[in-house]
Structure formats: C-alpha cells, structure tokens
C-alpha positions as CSV (number, residue, x, y, z in Angstrom):
1,M,280.5,316.3,-43.7
2,D,284.2,317.1,-44.8
3,I,285.1,313.8,-46.6
4,P,288.7,314.8,-47.6
5,R,289.5,315.7,-43.9
6,S,288.1,312.4,-42.6
7,M,290.1,310.5,-45.2
8,S,293.3,312.2,-44.2
9,T,292.6,311.3,-40.6
10,V,292.2,307.6,-41.6
11,R,295.5,307.8,-43.5
12,T,297.2,309.4,-40.5
13,W,295.9,306.6,-38.1
14,S,296.8,303.9,-40.5
15,G,300.3,305.3,-40.9
16,T,300.9,305.4,-37.1
17,A,299.7,301.8,-36.5
18,P,303.0,300.3,-37.7
19,L,304.9,302.7,-35.5
20,R,302.9,301.5,-32.5
21,Q,303.5,297.9,-33.4
22,W,307.2,298.4,-33.8
23,G,307.3,300.3,-30.5
24,L,305.5,297.4,-28.8
25,R,307.9,294.9,-30.3
26,F,310.9,297.1,-29.2
27,G,309.5,297.3,-25.6
28,L,309.1,293.5,-25.5
29,A,312.6,292.9,-26.8
30,V,314.0,295.2,-24.1
31,V,312.1,293.4,-21.4
32,A,313.2,290.0,-22.7
33,A,316.8,291.2,-22.8
34,Y,316.6,292.4,-19.2
35,L,315.1,289.1,-18.0
36,I,317.9,287.1,-19.8
37,W,320.5,289.4,-18.3
38,D,319.0,289.1,-14.8
39,L,318.8,285.3,-15.0
40,W,322.4,285.1,-16.3
41,N,323.6,287.1,-13.3
42,H,321.9,284.5,-10.9
43,L,323.6,281.5,-12.5
44,E,326.5,281.8,-10.0
45,G,326.4,279.7,-6.9
46,P,323.8,277.0,-6.2
47,T,321.2,277.2,-8.9
48,I,318.5,275.7,-6.5
49,T,318.8,278.8,-4.3
50,N,319.7,281.5,-6.9
51,F,318.6,280.7,-10.4
52,F,315.4,278.8,-10.0
53,P,313.7,281.1,-7.5
54,R,314.4,284.0,-9.8
55,L,313.2,282.1,-12.8
56,F,309.9,281.2,-11.1
57,L,309.5,284.9,-10.0
58,W,309.8,286.1,-13.6
59,L,307.5,283.4,-14.9
60,F,304.9,284.6,-12.4
61,V,305.4,288.2,-13.3
62,V,305.1,287.5,-17.1
63,A,302.0,285.3,-16.6
64,M,300.3,288.0,-14.4
65,G,301.3,290.7,-16.9
66,A,299.7,288.8,-19.8
67,I,296.5,288.2,-17.8
68,V,296.3,291.9,-16.8
69,W,297.0,293.0,-20.4
70,H,294.3,290.8,-21.9
71,T,291.9,291.9,-19.2
72,L,292.4,295.6,-19.8
73,K,292.3,295.0,-23.6
74,S,288.9,293.3,-23.3
75,L,287.4,296.4,-21.6
76,N,285.3,298.4,-24.1
77,S,285.7,302.0,-22.8
78,W,288.8,304.0,-22.1
79,P,287.7,305.2,-18.6
80,W,287.4,301.6,-17.4
81,R,290.9,300.8,-18.9
82,V,292.4,303.8,-17.2
83,A,290.7,302.9,-13.8
84,G,291.9,299.3,-14.1
85,S,295.4,300.4,-15.0
86,L,295.5,302.6,-11.9
87,V,294.3,299.8,-9.6
88,V,296.9,297.4,-11.0
89,T,299.6,300.0,-10.7
90,L,298.6,300.8,-7.1
91,F,298.7,297.1,-6.1
92,T,302.0,296.7,-7.8
93,L,303.6,299.6,-6.0
94,V,302.3,298.3,-2.7
95,A,303.7,294.8,-3.4
96,I,307.1,296.3,-4.4
97,M,307.5,299.0,-1.7
98,G,305.7,297.2,1.1
99,P,307.4,295.4,4.0
100,A,308.9,292.1,3.2
101,D,307.0,289.0,4.3
102,S,308.2,287.4,7.5
103,F,307.2,284.5,9.6
104,P,305.4,284.3,12.0
105,F,302.9,286.7,10.6
106,R,301.1,289.1,12.9
107,A,298.3,291.5,12.7
108,P,298.6,295.2,13.7
109,G,298.5,295.4,17.5
110,Q,299.1,291.7,18.1
111,E,301.5,291.0,20.9
112,V,304.8,289.3,20.2
113,M,307.0,287.5,22.7
114,V,310.6,286.9,21.9
115,N,312.2,284.0,23.8
116,E,315.7,282.7,23.7
117,R,314.9,280.1,21.0
118,E,312.0,281.4,19.0
119,T,309.5,284.2,18.4
120,V,306.0,283.5,19.7
121,V,302.9,285.4,18.5
122,K,300.1,285.5,21.0
123,P,296.6,284.6,19.5
124,L,294.7,287.6,18.2
125,S,291.5,288.3,20.1
126,V,288.8,290.9,19.6
127,N,286.2,292.0,22.1
128,V,282.8,292.1,20.4
129,L,279.8,293.0,22.5
130,G,281.5,291.6,25.6
131,L,282.5,288.3,23.9
132,E,286.0,287.4,23.2
133,V,286.4,286.4,19.6
134,R,289.5,284.6,18.4
135,P,289.8,283.8,14.7
136,G,292.1,280.9,15.6
137,G,289.7,279.5,18.1
138,L,287.0,278.4,15.7
139,D,288.3,274.8,15.8
140,N,287.8,274.7,19.6
141,W,284.2,275.9,19.3
142,L,283.5,273.2,16.7
143,D,285.0,270.6,18.9
144,D,282.7,271.7,21.8
145,R,279.6,271.6,19.5
146,V,280.5,268.1,18.2
147,D,281.0,266.8,21.8
148,W,277.6,268.2,22.7
149,M,275.9,266.6,19.7
150,V,277.5,263.2,20.5
151,E,276.3,263.3,24.1
152,R,272.9,264.6,23.2
153,W,272.1,262.4,20.2
154,R,274.0,259.2,21.2
155,P,270.8,257.0,21.0
156,F,270.0,258.3,17.5
157,F,273.5,257.5,16.2
158,Q,273.5,254.1,17.8
159,S,270.2,253.3,16.1
160,V,271.6,254.4,12.8
161,R,274.6,252.2,13.3
162,N,272.6,249.2,14.3
163,G,270.3,249.7,11.3
164,M,273.2,249.7,8.9
165,N,274.7,246.6,10.5
166,K,271.4,244.8,10.0
167,I,271.9,245.3,6.3
168,L,275.7,244.9,6.1
169,V,276.2,241.8,8.2
170,P,273.7,239.5,6.5
171,L,274.8,240.7,3.0
172,E,278.5,240.1,3.8
173,R,277.8,236.6,5.2
174,G,275.6,235.7,2.3
175,L,278.2,236.8,-0.3
176,I,280.9,234.8,1.5
177,A,278.7,231.7,2.0
178,L,277.8,231.5,-1.8
179,P,280.1,229.2,-3.7
180,W,282.6,231.2,-5.8
181,W,281.7,229.3,-9.0
182,L,278.0,230.1,-8.6
183,T,278.7,233.8,-8.1
184,I,281.0,233.9,-11.1
185,G,278.3,232.2,-13.2
186,C,275.7,234.7,-12.1
187,V,278.0,237.7,-12.9
188,A,278.9,236.2,-16.3
189,L,275.2,235.7,-17.1
190,V,274.4,239.3,-16.2
191,A,277.4,240.6,-18.1
192,W,276.5,238.6,-21.2
193,K,272.9,239.7,-21.1
194,T,273.7,243.4,-20.7
195,S,277.0,243.9,-22.5
196,G,277.8,240.9,-24.6
197,T,280.1,237.9,-24.8
198,H,283.4,239.9,-24.6
199,V,282.5,241.4,-21.2
200,A,281.2,238.1,-19.9
201,V,284.5,236.3,-20.7
202,M,286.5,239.2,-19.2
203,S,284.4,239.0,-16.0
204,V,284.9,235.3,-15.7
205,A,288.7,235.7,-16.2
206,G,288.9,238.6,-13.7
207,L,286.9,236.9,-11.0
208,A,288.8,233.6,-11.5
209,G,292.0,235.6,-10.9
210,I,290.6,236.9,-7.6
211,V,289.9,233.3,-6.6
212,I,293.4,232.1,-7.6
213,F,295.1,234.8,-5.6
214,D,293.0,233.9,-2.5
215,L,291.3,237.3,-2.4
216,W,287.7,236.1,-2.7
217,D,286.5,236.6,0.8
218,D,288.1,240.1,1.0
219,A,286.5,240.9,-2.4
220,M,283.1,239.9,-1.1
221,R,283.5,242.0,2.1
222,T,284.4,244.9,-0.1
223,M,281.4,244.3,-2.3
224,A,279.1,244.2,0.8
225,V,280.3,247.7,1.9
226,V,280.3,249.1,-1.7
227,G,276.9,247.6,-2.5
228,T,275.3,248.9,0.7
229,A,276.8,252.4,0.2
230,T,275.9,252.4,-3.5
231,G,272.3,251.4,-2.9
232,M,271.8,254.0,-0.2
233,S,273.5,256.6,-2.3
234,V,271.3,256.0,-5.3
235,G,268.2,255.9,-3.1
236,V,269.1,259.4,-1.8
237,A,270.6,260.9,-5.0
238,I,267.9,260.1,-7.6
239,P,264.9,261.6,-5.7
240,F,267.0,264.7,-4.8
241,G,268.1,264.9,-8.4
242,I,264.5,264.8,-9.6
243,V,263.6,267.6,-7.2
244,M,266.6,269.6,-8.5
245,A,265.4,269.1,-12.1
246,K,261.9,270.4,-11.1
247,S,263.0,273.4,-9.0
248,D,265.7,275.9,-10.0
249,R,265.8,277.3,-6.4
250,F,266.5,273.9,-5.0
251,Q,269.2,273.3,-7.6
252,A,270.8,276.6,-6.6
253,A,270.7,275.6,-3.0
254,M,272.1,272.1,-3.5
255,R,274.9,273.1,-5.9
256,P,277.3,274.5,-3.2
257,M,276.7,271.5,-1.0
258,L,277.5,269.1,-3.8
259,D,280.6,271.1,-4.7
260,L,281.7,270.9,-1.0
261,M,281.1,267.2,-0.9
262,Q,283.1,266.6,-4.1
263,V,286.0,269.0,-3.4
264,M,286.5,268.2,0.3
265,P,289.4,265.7,0.8
266,A,288.1,262.2,1.5
267,F,290.0,261.9,4.7
268,V,288.0,264.8,6.2
269,Y,284.8,262.7,5.9
270,L,286.2,260.2,8.4
271,I,286.5,262.7,11.2
272,P,282.8,263.4,12.0
273,V,281.9,259.9,11.0
274,I,284.2,258.5,13.7
275,F,282.9,260.9,16.2
276,F,279.2,260.0,15.6
277,L,279.4,256.3,14.6
278,G,282.7,255.1,16.0
279,I,284.8,252.4,14.2
280,G,283.5,249.7,12.0
281,K,281.6,249.1,8.8
282,S,278.8,251.6,9.4
283,P,281.1,254.7,9.5
284,A,282.8,253.4,6.3
285,V,279.4,253.2,4.6
286,M,278.5,256.8,5.7
287,A,281.9,258.2,4.5
288,T,281.5,256.5,1.2
289,M,278.0,257.8,0.8
290,V,279.1,261.4,1.3
291,Y,281.8,260.9,-1.4
292,A,279.6,258.9,-3.9
293,I,276.2,260.8,-3.8
294,P,277.1,263.9,-5.9
295,P,277.6,262.3,-9.3
296,A,274.3,260.5,-9.3
297,M,272.4,263.5,-8.1
298,R,274.0,265.9,-10.6
299,L,273.5,263.5,-13.6
300,T,269.9,262.7,-12.6
301,N,269.2,266.5,-12.6
302,L,271.0,266.9,-16.0
303,G,269.3,263.9,-17.6
304,I,265.8,265.1,-16.8
305,R,266.6,268.7,-17.9
306,L,267.9,267.5,-21.2
307,V,264.7,265.8,-22.2
308,S,263.3,267.5,-25.3
309,P,260.8,270.3,-24.4
310,E,258.8,269.3,-27.5
311,L,258.2,265.8,-26.2
312,I,257.1,267.2,-22.8
313,E,254.7,269.6,-24.5
314,A,253.3,266.8,-26.7
315,A,252.8,264.6,-23.6
316,R,251.0,267.4,-21.8
317,A,248.8,268.1,-24.8
318,F,247.6,264.5,-24.6
319,G,246.6,265.1,-20.9
320,T,249.3,263.3,-19.0
321,T,249.6,264.0,-15.3
322,P,252.9,265.2,-13.8
323,W,253.5,261.8,-12.3
324,Q,252.9,260.0,-15.7
325,L,255.1,262.6,-17.4
326,L,258.0,261.8,-15.0
327,I,257.6,258.0,-14.9
328,K,256.8,257.3,-18.6
329,I,258.6,260.2,-20.4
330,Q,261.3,261.9,-18.5
331,L,262.9,259.1,-16.6
332,P,263.0,256.6,-19.5
333,L,264.6,259.2,-21.8
334,A,267.0,260.3,-19.1
335,R,268.0,256.7,-18.3
336,P,271.4,256.8,-20.1
337,T,272.5,259.9,-18.2
338,I,271.1,258.6,-14.8
339,M,272.9,255.3,-15.3
340,A,276.1,257.1,-16.0
341,G,275.7,258.8,-12.7
342,V,275.0,255.5,-11.0
343,N,278.2,254.1,-12.7
344,Q,280.2,257.0,-11.3
345,T,278.7,256.5,-7.9
346,I,279.9,252.8,-7.9
347,M,283.4,253.8,-9.1
348,M,283.7,256.4,-6.3
349,A,282.5,253.9,-3.8
350,L,285.2,251.5,-4.9
351,A,287.8,254.3,-4.8
352,M,286.9,254.8,-1.1
353,A,287.7,251.2,-0.3
354,V,291.2,251.9,0.9
355,I,290.3,255.0,2.8
356,A,287.4,253.3,4.4
357,A,289.8,250.7,5.7
358,L,291.1,253.3,8.1
359,V,287.9,253.3,10.0
360,G,287.6,249.5,10.2
361,A,285.9,248.5,6.9
362,P,287.0,245.0,6.0
363,G,287.9,243.8,2.6
364,L,290.5,244.5,-0.1
365,G,291.2,248.0,1.3
366,T,292.4,246.5,4.5
367,A,294.8,244.3,2.6
368,V,296.1,247.4,0.7
369,F,296.5,249.3,4.0
370,D,298.3,246.4,5.6
371,G,300.7,246.2,2.6
372,I,301.5,249.9,3.0
373,S,302.0,249.8,6.7
374,Q,304.0,246.5,6.7
375,L,305.9,247.3,3.5
376,E,304.6,244.1,1.8
377,L,304.5,245.1,-1.9
378,G,303.0,241.9,-3.2
379,K,300.1,241.9,-0.8
380,G,299.2,245.5,-1.4
381,L,299.6,245.2,-5.2
382,L,297.5,242.1,-5.5
383,A,294.7,243.6,-3.4
384,G,294.9,246.8,-5.5
385,L,294.5,244.7,-8.7
386,G,291.5,243.0,-7.1
387,I,289.8,246.4,-6.6
388,V,290.7,247.3,-10.3
389,I,289.2,244.0,-11.5
390,L,285.9,244.6,-9.6
391,A,285.8,248.2,-10.9
392,V,286.3,247.2,-14.5
393,I,283.6,244.4,-14.3
394,I,281.1,246.7,-12.7
395,D,281.8,249.5,-15.1
396,R,281.4,247.5,-18.3
397,T,278.3,245.7,-17.0
398,S,276.6,248.9,-15.9
399,Q,277.4,250.6,-19.2
400,G,275.2,247.9,-20.8
401,L,272.3,249.0,-18.6
402,A,272.7,252.6,-19.8
403,K,271.6,252.0,-23.4
404,D,269.3,254.6,-24.8
405,P,265.8,253.3,-25.2
406,R,265.4,255.2,-28.5
407,S,268.3,253.4,-30.0
408,E,266.9,250.0,-28.8
409,R,263.6,250.8,-30.5
410,S,265.3,251.8,-33.7
411,T,267.3,248.6,-34.0
412,T,264.3,246.3,-33.4
C-alpha cells in the first residue's frame, strides 16, 4: 500500500471540506437574499392578498426543501441519493410547469357544461364489466345498504334498544329518587377510602355545588347514561384486550379498527346510531361506547404485555394453568394500567355528554346544548361546570383504585 499517496489524498479532501462549507453557506445566503427581495416586492397593496400568501408559499418551500435534504442525506449509497434527487426534480418540474389548478376539477375525458352563471362538471362514470361505476356515487350505495339493513333487521335493533332501556330507566329513576345527601355521603366515603381525605372533601364540595345550582337531577341523568355506557364499554374492552394480549394476529387485526374508532369525528357516530336505534337514550349509549371502548382495550392489552416475563416463567415452572396465570398473576400486576384505561373510558364517556344530547340523551349535556341554541351563557356555563365537577371527582376516585399491588405490599 502506498502510504504517502493515501496521506496526500486525505490532506486534499480535508482541504476541500472548508471550500464546500463556504460554498453551501454562500448558496444559502443567496437564497435568503432572494426570498427577502421577493417578499419585499409583495409588500405593496393589501398584505392579506399579496404578502402573506407569498410568505406561506416560501415557508412551505423551505420546509419541504429541508425535509428532502435530510431524507437524501440519510441515504447511505450514492445511487439511491441520485435516484431520489431525480424523482424530486421530476415532481418539482411537473409542479412548476404543469397547468394551474382550477375549480371545478375534472378528470381527462369528463364532460363539462358551461351555463350562463356557472360551470357544471358532470359526474365521472366508468363502465366496468357492464356495471356503471361512479366514484362520487359511493354515498348513495351506502344509503341503500343502510336502508336495507334497517328494514331487514328492525326487530333485532328494537330488541337491543328495549334491552338498554331496561337498564337505563331503572338506574336513572333510582339515582334521582335517592336523597342527595345520601348520595353525597356515599361518594365521600368511597373517595376517602380510595384516595384520602382531600379527595373526599373536594367531592363533597363539588357535589354540594351541583345541588346549590339546581343541577342535581340533570347530573343524575348524565351519570345514568355515562354509567351504563362505561359498564358496557369495560365489559367489552377488557375481554377483547386480554385476547389482544394473547394473540399478535388479533392485535394486528384490531389496531386499525381502534384507530378508526378514535380518529373518526364523534358526530359521525350519531349517523348510523340514529338510523338503527332512533332517538333517545339507547343511541346515546351506543355512540358513547364506540368513542369510549378503545382506551380500555388498548391499555388492557398493554398492561398484560408489560408483565415481567420472568414472573410468568416462574409461575409456569410451579405448574400454574393458563387461567390461574391470567387471574392470579397477569391481571393483578396489570391492574394499574387497566384502571388507567377504565379512567380514560369514563372521561371520554363524560366528554360525549354534550354530543349525546343531540340524539335525545337527557342530562347536563342537554342543558349545555340549550344554552348554546338559546344564547343563555349562564345556563350553558353552569351545566358545563357540572360536567367538569363530575369528571374531576370520578378521575380522582378512580386513580385511587389504580394503585400498584406491589407498592401496597411494600408499605404494609
């Protein structure tokens, strides 16, 4: 190996590195100067129509340029960098030299009718195997399928609604019939037992405020809907979460569904619920369940998967059955995480109180909705504060139930 030649090559590369850095700095300075000059020229006239659109355009270009630069820089081989640069250059040229965007948009070959007042684009249709397929006609197809399901399965949906009402109506009447002082005392006792004196005093003060502002009956109606939805959500979420923890395939299949349930806007849940169950308390419970199930299911799965593998192996070495392993080892150790999921389920159910009022759910959500529709600030604000008080009391109390059993044993 020729060591002097290799050393000279290293010195040559090290000498050209500052030149490349200065060249890069000079290029960035030129680009910055051009951007400032371009923005300065667009200061004339209304800035809302000249300057700010240009500013947002250059911010977008700079951000995309930085992303492309770091992406190409992260590639290890030069062929991939060259290929990526060519692809980016091609898309940039198409964006710059292509036709300007115009509304209404139309596909190649799509018919356009120009009237005296506006331009109308006829729906695009494609003939596939003798069937006319219209991309914009999917909503009509879904409407037809929903109408068919409603007509075909009407007895089933009616039985589901009647079954929920058999739970909701007695629970609501029972909560309203109980004396308010007895309910406050029971809540204070539970809060003191699980979370301490501070939470108990806060619960008494919050519930007393609800009584003073004459929101007690609406609060109990809200708790009936939230309690029913939470109980049914937990009853569905925990078994499914256990199955997800035991099966990677089932977890992979459920993850997109849970993502859809959490990302979908809450108002969208009301559309199929109204179609299938009509207006009232039962559709409110169903819409709340769809929104509240994912946290408990995800955290049940996570809590069981986080149990120490060493503990599981030790339990199996002592001959425990799978059922004993789940009941006596995994679920007790996963209780803090599972209870955190139950806590989030309750919070999401309370968050749906106002939205559920749109389908006829009684309670504090109805008072908030009335305050919005009738422009009564005081009524809507007090009802909203009532929901907040209930949420804080339930949150602090349920956190006390989520204590780690290992910490409890270490303190005793």
